[in-house]
Residue frames as qw, qx, qy, qz and C-alpha x, y, z in Angstrom:
[[0.226, 0.819, 0.518, -0.098, 115.05, 41.18, 126.70],
 [0.486, 0.476, 0.179, 0.711, 115.94, 43.93, 124.27],
 [0.115, -0.783, -0.094, -0.604, 114.37, 46.84, 126.13],
 [0.559, -0.189, -0.563, 0.579, 116.10, 47.85, 129.36],
 [0.007, -0.160, -0.243, 0.957, 114.44, 51.25, 129.71],
 [0.115, 0.608, 0.785, 0.016, 110.79, 52.22, 129.70],
 [0.043, 0.331, 0.206, 0.920, 109.15, 55.31, 128.17],
 [0.220, -0.655, -0.670, 0.271, 106.91, 57.28, 130.48],
 [0.027, 0.925, 0.234, -0.298, 105.51, 60.76, 129.77],
 [0.517, 0.843, -0.088, 0.117, 107.93, 61.25, 126.91],
 [0.070, -0.783, 0.599, -0.156, 111.03, 60.54, 129.01],
 [0.820, 0.079, -0.565, 0.048, 113.05, 57.47, 129.91],
 [0.415, -0.672, 0.472, -0.391, 113.96, 56.13, 133.30],
 [0.134, 0.312, -0.939, 0.062, 115.68, 52.97, 134.60],
 [0.766, -0.225, -0.422, -0.429, 113.49, 49.90, 135.00],
 [0.362, -0.483, 0.665, -0.440, 113.39, 48.58, 138.57],
 [0.009, 0.058, -0.998, 0.007, 113.02, 44.92, 139.51],
 [0.350, 0.411, 0.670, -0.509, 109.36, 45.48, 140.40],
 [0.467, 0.604, -0.111, -0.636, 108.67, 47.17, 137.06],
 [0.225, 0.367, -0.839, -0.333, 110.44, 44.37, 135.19],
 [0.145, 0.136, 0.960, -0.195, 108.24, 41.79, 136.95],
 [0.424, 0.557, 0.414, -0.582, 105.07, 43.72, 136.11],
 [0.371, 0.588, -0.427, -0.578, 106.16, 44.21, 132.53],
 [0.085, 0.203, -0.960, -0.174, 106.89, 40.50, 132.15],
 [0.280, 0.321, 0.829, -0.363, 103.49, 39.58, 133.60],
 [0.452, 0.624, 0.099, -0.630, 101.77, 41.91, 131.14],
 [0.319, 0.514, -0.655, -0.453, 103.72, 40.48, 128.20],
 [0.046, -0.050, 0.998, -0.016, 103.12, 36.86, 129.21],
 [0.383, 0.455, 0.639, -0.488, 99.41, 37.53, 129.63],
 [0.443, 0.638, -0.156, -0.610, 99.20, 39.26, 126.26],
 [0.146, 0.365, -0.865, -0.311, 101.05, 36.38, 124.58],
 [0.186, 0.163, 0.953, -0.174, 98.60, 33.82, 125.97],
 [0.404, 0.584, 0.446, -0.545, 95.47, 35.82, 125.09],
 [0.371, 0.631, -0.356, -0.581, 96.62, 36.67, 121.56],
 [0.040, 0.214, -0.952, -0.214, 97.55, 33.05, 120.83],
 [0.240, 0.325, 0.873, -0.272, 94.06, 32.04, 121.94],
 [0.314, 0.731, 0.486, -0.362, 91.99, 34.77, 120.27],
 [0.504, 0.513, 0.314, 0.620, 94.12, 36.72, 117.79],
 [0.295, -0.117, -0.198, 0.927, 95.25, 40.33, 118.25],
 [0.206, -0.302, -0.316, -0.875, 92.08, 41.89, 116.85],
 [0.631, -0.505, -0.512, -0.291, 90.01, 40.17, 119.58],
 [0.650, -0.391, -0.401, 0.514, 92.22, 41.23, 122.49],
 [0.000, 0.916, 0.071, 0.395, 92.03, 44.71, 124.00],
 [0.247, 0.462, -0.540, 0.658, 94.43, 46.46, 126.33],
 [0.582, -0.403, 0.269, -0.653, 91.70, 46.18, 128.98],
 [0.970, -0.036, -0.193, -0.141, 91.63, 42.38, 128.51],
 [0.683, 0.328, -0.464, 0.459, 95.39, 42.20, 128.96],
 [0.086, -0.502, 0.429, -0.746, 95.35, 44.47, 131.99],
 [0.785, -0.320, 0.109, -0.519, 92.59, 42.43, 133.62],
 [0.960, 0.071, -0.269, 0.047, 94.40, 39.16, 132.96],
 [0.561, 0.351, -0.447, 0.603, 97.66, 40.52, 134.34],
 [0.507, -0.644, -0.500, 0.279, 95.95, 41.99, 137.40],
 [0.314, -0.245, -0.033, 0.917, 96.93, 45.59, 136.65],
 [0.289, 0.745, 0.318, -0.510, 95.18, 48.74, 135.48],
 [0.638, 0.662, 0.278, 0.279, 94.98, 49.90, 131.88],
 [0.004, 0.983, -0.171, 0.069, 96.87, 53.00, 132.96],
 [0.577, -0.593, 0.533, 0.175, 99.76, 50.87, 134.22],
 [0.787, 0.284, 0.461, 0.295, 99.93, 49.03, 130.90],
 [0.408, 0.857, 0.119, 0.289, 100.38, 52.40, 129.20],
 [0.372, -0.862, 0.329, 0.102, 103.13, 53.29, 131.68],
 [0.656, -0.302, 0.622, 0.302, 105.13, 50.41, 130.25],
 [0.442, 0.250, 0.679, 0.530, 104.03, 50.66, 126.61],
 [0.034, 0.202, -0.086, -0.975, 103.31, 53.84, 124.67],
 [0.634, 0.199, -0.107, -0.739, 100.37, 52.33, 122.75],
 [0.903, 0.040, 0.352, -0.244, 98.76, 49.06, 121.74],
 [0.776, 0.582, -0.234, 0.053, 101.01, 48.64, 118.70],
 [0.119, 0.685, -0.636, 0.334, 104.09, 49.04, 120.90],
 [0.671, -0.303, 0.563, -0.376, 102.71, 46.47, 123.30],
 [0.944, 0.264, 0.143, -0.138, 102.23, 43.91, 120.53],
 [0.555, 0.677, -0.439, 0.201, 105.75, 44.48, 119.20],
 [0.191, -0.595, 0.664, -0.411, 107.12, 44.03, 122.73],
 [0.864, -0.103, 0.372, -0.323, 105.11, 40.80, 123.19],
 [0.899, 0.424, -0.106, 0.030, 106.67, 39.24, 120.11],
 [0.344, 0.684, -0.529, 0.366, 110.18, 40.37, 121.04],
 [0.498, -0.508, 0.544, -0.445, 109.71, 39.19, 124.62],
 [0.952, -0.005, 0.252, -0.172, 108.79, 35.67, 123.56],
 [0.742, 0.575, -0.292, 0.185, 111.72, 35.48, 121.12],
 [0.096, 0.649, -0.595, 0.465, 114.04, 36.35, 124.01],
 [0.603, -0.379, 0.516, -0.476, 112.38, 34.38, 126.82],
 [0.971, 0.152, 0.070, -0.173, 112.13, 31.23, 124.69],
 [0.642, -0.444, 0.488, 0.391, 115.89, 31.33, 124.07],
 [0.710, 0.588, 0.332, 0.200, 115.46, 31.86, 120.33],
 [0.178, 0.965, -0.172, 0.082, 117.44, 35.12, 120.24],
 [0.459, -0.675, 0.573, 0.068, 120.33, 33.54, 122.13],
 [0.786, 0.067, 0.586, 0.185, 120.36, 30.51, 119.83],
 [0.559, 0.805, 0.138, 0.139, 120.39, 32.76, 116.76],
 [0.068, -0.924, 0.376, -0.020, 123.40, 34.63, 118.14],
 [0.677, -0.404, 0.605, 0.112, 125.20, 31.32, 118.73],
 [0.820, 0.439, 0.335, 0.148, 124.98, 30.43, 115.03],
 [0.322, 0.925, -0.170, 0.111, 127.37, 33.31, 114.30],
 [0.420, -0.685, 0.595, 0.027, 130.13, 31.50, 116.16],
 [0.840, 0.114, 0.518, 0.115, 130.02, 28.66, 113.61],
 [0.312, -0.128, 0.572, 0.748, 131.83, 28.60, 110.26],
 [0.303, 0.245, -0.100, -0.916, 129.76, 30.67, 107.77],
 [0.508, -0.012, -0.684, -0.523, 128.09, 27.86, 105.82],
 [0.361, -0.242, -0.863, 0.257, 127.45, 25.85, 108.98],
 [0.030, 0.263, 0.424, -0.866, 126.04, 28.99, 110.60],
 [0.433, 0.111, -0.299, -0.843, 123.60, 29.57, 107.76],
 [0.532, -0.120, -0.803, -0.240, 122.41, 25.98, 107.88],
 [0.262, -0.251, -0.763, 0.535, 122.06, 26.10, 111.66],
 [0.195, 0.200, 0.181, -0.943, 120.04, 29.33, 111.43],
 [0.516, 0.008, -0.534, -0.670, 117.70, 27.81, 108.87],
 [0.509, -0.190, -0.839, 0.032, 117.14, 24.71, 110.98],
 [0.130, -0.215, -0.586, 0.770, 116.65, 26.82, 114.09],
 [0.332, 0.134, -0.037, -0.933, 114.02, 29.00, 112.41],
 [0.574, -0.042, -0.642, -0.507, 112.14, 26.09, 110.87],
 [0.428, -0.215, -0.831, 0.282, 112.04, 24.32, 114.24],
 [0.015, -0.204, -0.424, 0.882, 110.73, 27.52, 115.86],
 [0.301, -0.117, -0.429, -0.844, 107.85, 28.01, 113.41],
 [0.503, -0.405, -0.726, -0.235, 105.39, 25.51, 114.95],
 [0.377, -0.344, -0.579, 0.636, 106.05, 27.01, 118.39],
 [0.005, 0.366, 0.144, -0.919, 105.01, 30.52, 117.33],
 [0.058, 0.236, 0.741, 0.627, 102.66, 29.71, 114.46],
 [0.091, -0.729, -0.679, -0.003, 99.29, 30.59, 116.09],
 [0.221, -0.762, -0.135, 0.594, 100.63, 33.94, 117.29],
 [0.231, -0.303, 0.474, 0.794, 102.47, 34.71, 114.05],
 [0.091, 0.391, 0.773, 0.491, 99.51, 33.87, 111.81],
 [0.117, -0.816, -0.529, 0.202, 97.30, 36.10, 113.93],
 [0.211, -0.682, 0.104, 0.693, 99.75, 38.98, 113.50],
 [0.219, -0.020, 0.676, 0.703, 100.03, 38.27, 109.78],
 [0.029, 0.640, 0.735, 0.222, 96.24, 38.48, 109.47],
 [0.182, -0.828, -0.278, 0.451, 96.34, 41.75, 111.40],
 [0.251, -0.402, 0.385, 0.792, 98.84, 43.15, 108.91],
 [0.143, 0.296, 0.771, 0.545, 96.48, 42.23, 106.07],
 [0.118, -0.767, -0.621, -0.112, 93.53, 44.01, 107.66],
 [0.144, 0.672, -0.065, 0.723, 95.49, 47.05, 108.81],
 [0.683, -0.699, -0.207, -0.045, 95.16, 46.24, 112.52],
 [0.155, -0.885, 0.414, -0.144, 97.85, 47.52, 114.87],
 [0.851, -0.288, 0.433, 0.073, 99.10, 43.96, 115.28],
 [0.784, 0.585, 0.052, 0.201, 100.54, 44.28, 111.81],
 [0.049, 0.892, -0.401, 0.204, 103.34, 46.42, 113.23],
 [0.637, -0.481, 0.596, -0.083, 104.47, 43.46, 115.33],
 [0.895, 0.290, 0.330, 0.079, 104.32, 41.16, 112.30],
 [0.548, 0.791, -0.119, 0.244, 106.50, 43.45, 110.20],
 [0.258, -0.818, 0.479, -0.185, 108.90, 43.99, 113.10],
 [0.766, -0.294, 0.572, 0.001, 109.52, 40.25, 113.56],
 [0.834, 0.456, 0.263, 0.163, 109.77, 39.54, 109.83],
 [0.286, 0.902, -0.252, 0.203, 112.25, 42.39, 109.45],
 [0.449, -0.674, 0.577, -0.107, 114.33, 40.93, 112.28],
 [0.878, 0.046, 0.472, 0.067, 114.25, 37.51, 110.64],
 [0.656, 0.731, 0.030, 0.185, 115.38, 39.04, 107.34],
 [0.001, 0.889, -0.418, 0.188, 118.24, 40.80, 109.11],
 [0.702, -0.423, 0.572, -0.030, 119.34, 37.56, 110.81],
 [0.856, 0.332, 0.353, 0.179, 119.47, 35.86, 107.41],
 [0.404, 0.890, -0.125, 0.172, 121.31, 38.85, 105.92],
 [0.321, -0.778, 0.536, -0.072, 124.05, 38.60, 108.54],
 [0.798, -0.131, 0.584, 0.066, 124.41, 34.87, 107.87],
 [0.742, 0.600, 0.246, 0.171, 124.47, 35.35, 104.09],
 [0.150, 0.944, -0.274, 0.108, 127.01, 38.17, 104.36],
 [0.537, -0.579, 0.612, 0.031, 129.32, 35.86, 106.30],
 [0.822, 0.208, 0.510, 0.145, 128.95, 33.24, 103.58],
 [0.512, 0.847, 0.053, 0.136, 129.69, 35.88, 100.92],
 [0.116, -0.889, 0.439, -0.057, 132.82, 37.07, 102.74],
 [0.662, -0.338, 0.666, 0.065, 133.95, 33.45, 102.92],
 [0.167, 0.418, -0.677, -0.581, 133.66, 33.15, 99.12],
 [0.184, 0.124, 0.975, 0.001, 130.85, 30.61, 99.22],
 [0.453, 0.570, 0.375, -0.573, 127.93, 32.64, 97.85],
 [0.608, 0.356, 0.609, 0.365, 127.07, 31.58, 94.28],
 [0.268, -0.070, 0.250, 0.928, 127.93, 34.21, 91.65],
 [0.078, -0.499, -0.610, -0.611, 124.34, 34.80, 90.53],
 [0.416, -0.766, -0.488, 0.042, 123.39, 36.15, 93.96],
 [0.087, 0.595, -0.309, 0.737, 124.03, 39.37, 95.83],
 [0.106, -0.044, -0.789, 0.604, 123.79, 39.39, 99.61],
 [0.412, 0.143, 0.251, -0.864, 120.43, 41.15, 99.37],
 [0.694, 0.143, -0.409, -0.575, 118.86, 38.92, 96.73],
 [0.492, 0.059, -0.859, 0.124, 120.08, 35.75, 98.44],
 [0.058, 0.072, 0.670, -0.737, 118.68, 37.01, 101.73],
 [0.559, 0.145, -0.017, -0.816, 115.35, 37.83, 100.08],
 [0.659, 0.140, -0.655, -0.342, 115.22, 34.37, 98.54],
 [0.339, 0.007, -0.868, 0.363, 116.04, 32.51, 101.75],
 [0.225, 0.092, 0.467, -0.850, 113.57, 34.64, 103.72],
 [0.646, 0.158, -0.173, -0.726, 110.80, 33.89, 101.21],
 [0.629, 0.148, -0.742, -0.177, 111.61, 30.18, 100.81],
 [0.338, -0.081, -0.829, 0.438, 111.55, 29.61, 104.57],
 [0.340, -0.279, 0.046, -0.897, 108.43, 31.65, 105.19],
 [0.293, 0.004, 0.832, -0.472, 106.08, 30.23, 107.81],
 [0.693, 0.328, 0.051, -0.640, 103.24, 30.20, 105.27],
 [0.583, 0.380, -0.684, -0.221, 105.09, 27.47, 103.37],
 [0.021, 0.141, -0.914, 0.380, 105.44, 25.45, 106.56],
 [0.509, 0.197, 0.478, -0.688, 101.70, 25.84, 107.11],
 [0.692, 0.392, -0.287, -0.534, 100.87, 24.74, 103.55],
 [0.579, 0.334, -0.740, -0.072, 103.07, 21.64, 103.50],
 [0.161, 0.072, -0.878, 0.446, 103.11, 20.49, 107.13],
 [0.325, 0.158, 0.520, -0.774, 99.79, 21.84, 108.35],
 [0.667, 0.372, 0.048, -0.644, 97.67, 21.23, 105.25],
 [0.707, 0.417, -0.512, -0.252, 99.47, 18.59, 103.16],
 [0.925, -0.351, 0.068, -0.128, 100.62, 16.47, 106.08],
 [0.610, 0.528, -0.485, 0.338, 104.38, 16.55, 105.56],
 [0.766, -0.466, -0.280, 0.343, 106.40, 15.38, 108.53],
 [0.128, -0.982, 0.097, 0.095, 108.20, 18.41, 110.06],
 [0.575, -0.502, 0.514, 0.392, 111.59, 16.69, 109.85],
 [0.611, 0.338, 0.579, 0.420, 111.05, 15.89, 106.18],
 [0.212, 0.936, 0.241, 0.143, 110.00, 19.46, 105.45],
 [0.326, -0.884, 0.257, 0.215, 113.01, 20.89, 107.28],
 [0.649, -0.251, 0.577, 0.427, 115.48, 18.56, 105.60],
 [0.534, 0.535, 0.529, 0.385, 114.13, 19.19, 102.11],
 [0.068, 0.985, 0.144, 0.062, 113.93, 22.95, 102.59],
 [0.423, -0.783, 0.348, 0.295, 117.44, 23.29, 104.01],
 [0.647, -0.050, 0.601, 0.466, 119.01, 21.10, 101.31],
 [0.433, 0.708, 0.469, 0.302, 117.17, 22.97, 98.56],
 [0.047, -0.998, -0.015, 0.033, 118.07, 26.46, 99.81],
 [0.506, -0.643, 0.446, 0.361, 121.73, 25.65, 100.39],
 [0.640, 0.179, 0.606, 0.436, 122.00, 24.07, 96.94],
 [0.317, 0.846, 0.367, 0.221, 120.52, 27.22, 95.39],
 [0.068, -0.993, 0.065, -0.070, 122.66, 29.87, 97.10],
 [0.594, -0.635, 0.422, 0.255, 126.02, 28.21, 97.79],
 [0.526, 0.682, -0.490, -0.134, 128.96, 27.99, 95.44],
 [0.946, -0.017, -0.291, 0.141, 130.96, 24.74, 95.49],
 [0.586, -0.754, 0.205, 0.213, 133.69, 24.63, 98.11],
 [0.490, 0.777, -0.392, 0.043, 137.10, 25.44, 96.69]]
């Protein structure tokens, strides 16, 4: 989990084992409720009740509702092993690492899709859940940027791209909305979608091996 300290009355203090367990219970409860209803239909009181704690205790762990939603998304990325698997791709050769990251992300999309689409809708309507959506998409962009930068340093990024434009392109081409359109609505098999997307992106951004 990214956060090892908790804000309380404007200060920070170490998180004890008991606090960590309570925090995790709150985050797991929020994840389940938001997946079921969407962030705009879930209140802090709902989450507190489901986790068996008071609203006041939720605010001990999280400064506000927006901070709670950001923490929920980050918590699931970490607890599901996704963050660790992303880090492992950086131990591969640069081109292999980029391909592995793409495949990892595309395989993760169906797992988080209900939650992510709910946060995306919240961003559109101006709900506080939008902060969590932008936080996760920014992290995804940064993961791709690191992978693309490694490819660039290895001399394999095609000349027409900069690290930033290639990252933008990959981020947009692998967006979960595209997965939803082709797999969810048009009936593509997930493996076919992943294979076609990865081959297409790599062909677009990579220079031939020397």
